[in-house]
C-alpha positions as CSV (number, residue, x, y, z in Angstrom):
1,M,-26.3,-44.6,-55.4
2,T,-25.4,-41.5,-57.4
3,V,-22.3,-41.5,-59.3
4,I,-20.8,-38.0,-58.4
5,S,-18.1,-38.2,-60.9
6,R,-20.5,-37.4,-63.5
7,L,-22.0,-34.3,-61.9
8,P,-20.8,-30.9,-62.8
9,G,-18.3,-29.2,-60.6
10,P,-19.6,-26.5,-58.1
11,V,-21.3,-23.7,-59.7
12,H,-19.1,-21.0,-58.1
13,Q,-16.1,-22.5,-60.1
14,R,-18.1,-21.3,-63.3
15,W,-18.5,-17.9,-62.2
16,D,-15.3,-17.2,-59.9
17,W,-13.7,-15.2,-62.7
18,Q,-16.1,-12.4,-61.7
19,L,-14.2,-11.9,-58.5
20,R,-11.0,-10.9,-60.4
21,A,-12.9,-8.6,-62.7
22,A,-11.4,-5.1,-63.2
23,C,-15.0,-3.7,-63.1
24,R,-15.9,-5.2,-59.7
25,G,-16.8,-2.4,-57.3
26,A,-17.1,0.0,-60.2
27,D,-20.4,1.9,-60.7
28,E,-22.4,-0.5,-62.9
29,Q,-24.2,2.5,-64.6
30,L,-20.9,2.8,-66.4
31,F,-21.5,-0.5,-68.1
32,F,-25.2,-0.2,-68.8
33,H,-26.7,2.9,-70.6
34,P,-29.7,4.6,-69.0
35,Y,-33.0,4.6,-71.0
36,G,-32.8,7.1,-73.9
37,E,-29.0,7.8,-73.8
38,R,-27.7,8.6,-77.3
39,G,-25.1,10.6,-79.0
40,Q,-21.9,11.7,-77.4
41,A,-23.1,10.8,-73.8
42,H,-23.4,7.3,-74.8
43,D,-20.1,7.1,-76.8
44,D,-18.3,8.7,-73.7
45,R,-19.8,6.4,-71.2
46,E,-19.2,3.2,-73.2
47,A,-15.5,4.4,-73.9
48,A,-15.0,4.7,-70.3
49,A,-16.2,1.3,-69.6
50,K,-14.1,-0.2,-72.3
51,R,-11.0,1.5,-70.8
52,I,-11.7,-0.5,-67.6
53,C,-12.0,-3.6,-69.8
54,A,-9.0,-3.1,-71.6
55,H,-6.9,-3.9,-68.7
56,C,-9.1,-6.6,-67.2
57,P,-7.4,-10.0,-66.4
58,V,-10.7,-11.8,-67.1
59,R,-11.8,-10.0,-70.2
60,P,-11.7,-13.3,-72.4
61,Q,-14.1,-15.2,-69.9
62,C,-16.4,-12.1,-69.6
63,L,-16.8,-11.9,-73.5
64,E,-17.3,-15.5,-73.6
65,H,-19.9,-15.3,-71.2
66,A,-21.6,-12.6,-72.9
67,L,-21.5,-14.2,-76.2
68,T,-22.7,-17.5,-75.0
69,V,-25.8,-16.2,-73.2
70,R,-26.3,-13.5,-76.0
71,E,-26.3,-10.7,-73.2
72,P,-28.5,-8.2,-74.8
73,F,-27.3,-5.1,-72.7
74,G,-24.2,-3.3,-71.4
75,V,-20.5,-3.5,-72.2
76,W,-19.1,-7.1,-71.5
77,G,-15.4,-8.3,-72.2
78,G,-14.7,-5.0,-74.0
79,L,-17.3,-5.0,-76.4
80,G,-20.7,-3.0,-76.5
81,E,-24.2,-4.4,-77.5
82,D,-23.7,-3.5,-81.3
83,E,-20.2,-5.1,-81.4
84,R,-21.4,-8.4,-79.7
85,L,-24.5,-8.6,-82.1
86,A,-22.2,-8.0,-85.3
87,L,-20.1,-10.9,-84.2
88,L,-23.1,-13.2,-83.3
89,G,-25.7,-12.0,-85.8
90,P,-29.1,-11.5,-85.3
91,V,-31.2,-14.0,-83.3
92,T,-33.3,-16.2,-85.6
93,H,-36.5,-18.1,-84.5
94,R,-37.1,-21.5,-85.8
95,G,-40.4,-22.7,-86.9
96,R,-41.7,-19.3,-87.7
């Protein structure tokens, strides 16, 4: 017989914070740059995304998720790709 007390909780409870996100329903292109975007266009788009994040009630959970899974793209938890990389450091490969 399976001892269910040791099983993890329902998966939806790990992700339900996303239902309260300020970005929910926003255009996802605001948070993820198109191929080749550079300069002022990149900075303006990212700043607009971060303005949404600034007032988000689940910003800490979003950032924790992005840092935990090392999300490589987009604005998550109010931080862009380079900012998250600066917090985490580069990926190192063991055994190479």
